[in-house]
C-alpha positions, 0 to 999 in steps of 0.5 A: 591876341596875346592879351586875349590868351592871357585873359582866357588863362586868367579866367580858367585859372580862377575857375580852377582855383575856386573849384579846387578850393571847394574840393579841398574844403569838402574833403577836409569836412569828410576827414573831420567827421570820420576822424576820432583823433583829437589832433587830426580834428584840431589840425583840420580846423586850423587848415580850414580856417587858414585856407579860408583866410588866404582865399578871402585875402586873395579875392579881396585884393584881386577885387580891390585891385581891379577896382583901382585899375578901373578907377585909374583908367577913368581918371583922365586928369593927369595934369599937375602943377610943375611949380612944386620943388621935389627934393630927391634924396639919394643915400649912399654907402659904398655904392661905387658899382651902381651910383653912376647909372642911378644918378644918370636916371635921376638927372634924366627925369622929365619933371622940371623942378628938382633938387637932387641931394646925394648923401654919402654916409661915410663910404670907404670906396669911390662913391663920393668921388663918382657922385661929385662928378655929377654936381650941377646947378641949372635954373630950377634943377640941381644936384649936390653931394653931401658927406657925413660920418657913417650913421646908417640909412635913416640918419642919412635920409633925415640929414638930407631931408632937413636940408631939402628945399622941396615941399615934396621929398622923393627917397631913392635907393642908390642902387635903383634906376628910375624910369624918366617919368617916375617923378612926374607920375608920383607928383600928380597924387599930391593934388589930394591934401590927405595924401602923405606919401606915394609908393613907386613900383619896383621892377627886377632888372636882372631877370637872367637867372632862375632865382631872379625870375622867381623874384621878378614874379614875386615883385610883380604880384606883390606890387601890382595886386597887393599894393594896387588893392591897398591903394584902392583904400589908400592904405598902402602899408610900406613905401619901398626904399627904391622909390617913394615920395612924401609930403615933407610937412607930413614927414615932420609931423611923423618924426621923420625916419626912426633909427630903432628898426631895420625897416625905417620905411615901414615904420614911417609909413605906419606913423603917417597912417596913424596920423590919419594920412592916406598912402597911395601907389603909382604903378607906372612910376618904376624903379629898376633894382638888382635882385639877389642872385645867390640864395644865401643873399636872398635869405639874408635880405628876407631875414632882414626885411622880416625882422625890420617889419616885426620891429616896426609892428612891435614898436607900434603895437598900441595901434593893434587895439585902436579899432574904434578910434583909428580903424585904418592903422589897426587894420593895417597892423593886423594885416601886417602881423598876419602876413609876417607871422601867422602866414609863414608859420601856418604855411609850413605847419600846413604842409607838414600836417597835410603830409601827415594826414596823407600818411595817416589817413591815406588821403594823398589825393587831398594833399595833391589837390591842396597844393595844386589849388594854391599853385593855380591861384598863383598862376591866376594872380600872375596872369592878372598882374602880367595883363596890367603890366604888359610883362612877358607871359612866360613869367607865369610859368614860374608860378609852379616852382614859385609855390612848390619851392620858392615860397617855402624857402622864403617862409623858412627865412621868415620863421627864423627871423621871427623866432630870433626877433622874439628872443631879441637876438642881435643882428647887423644890417647885412648890406647886400653886395651889388654886382652893378646890374643896373 
């Protein structure tokens, strides 16, 4: 009965969103024809183009995501070889509050042939001491703790990868807790020799505050619609830090993790796509992570993510124009540029312009319907994602605040990050202080 209610709300939301799109576009056309002001005409054209791009992106991702769900449900062959050694790499830096539950979940994996390498990157707290308590070696399973002077996450990962025995490398953040079937589910994708990496799904574990509920909704939509849609084309653009598995030989070809961006996971993924590899997504391999509970911490996190992605795009900018020779990497690069730069700037400018339009022309109804249109589409996306993840329907109610406030705040952080990256303003890693929620 609950699933039926979700489906009805999803269909109604989609229909309402598309109707409101038609209504908004029709009124924009009327304003354009009636306007004598060049600025208004130019602004209306920009708003129209932006709206169409967002709607087309939304519908295509939804379409590919549905196709991927159907493809996955039709594939009943989930049996995989258990012979491959999987080396699970856990880089740590001052993670004493989370390292114990993280390692317990890693040891509890159902996949039998695993080597766990914990790398303490010069921690000043009890991380190394706590991790050492879990060392063991039993047949095909082992856990070993290594230590090195502090040099950053990418160097810690590379240090461990080069020592790893496995042909498959699974990188796990120390502040993540894995579902017990995660490794087994990721491994099955490597039956295809063209697959170089598989992204796991990330779930917010501390959904007990208003802010973390909004982030939970964001993660559900971002992973289960965006990454699901991308995985239909085998062009997932970022392997998330909390959980991702790689073919070791492909990592070697791509030069392992780089040290010159704040988004080493994004940079490596782009390098793999540029080499002609496919990147997949496994929605049922889940890593539970702690989301920022304070607004300032959230803004710092998104600021760092945005600058890291922009650094990766800038570093690989030559692929933007490889449309003929390598269309896959070119498409991914333009998609990332659109989401990281064009979308945040246009969203903020669009809101300001629509308010100006309402005041200048008296078309306040258009402003209302324009905002409602995106909110309704967010609700539809949320319902769709909640349908395929079996999450609580109540999260969909947060879509209204998600559109009116949350997205705007995140976009402002992205705009500041873009401006500061443009001017090469120095930044630090900005490590998030965890509260031990996992």
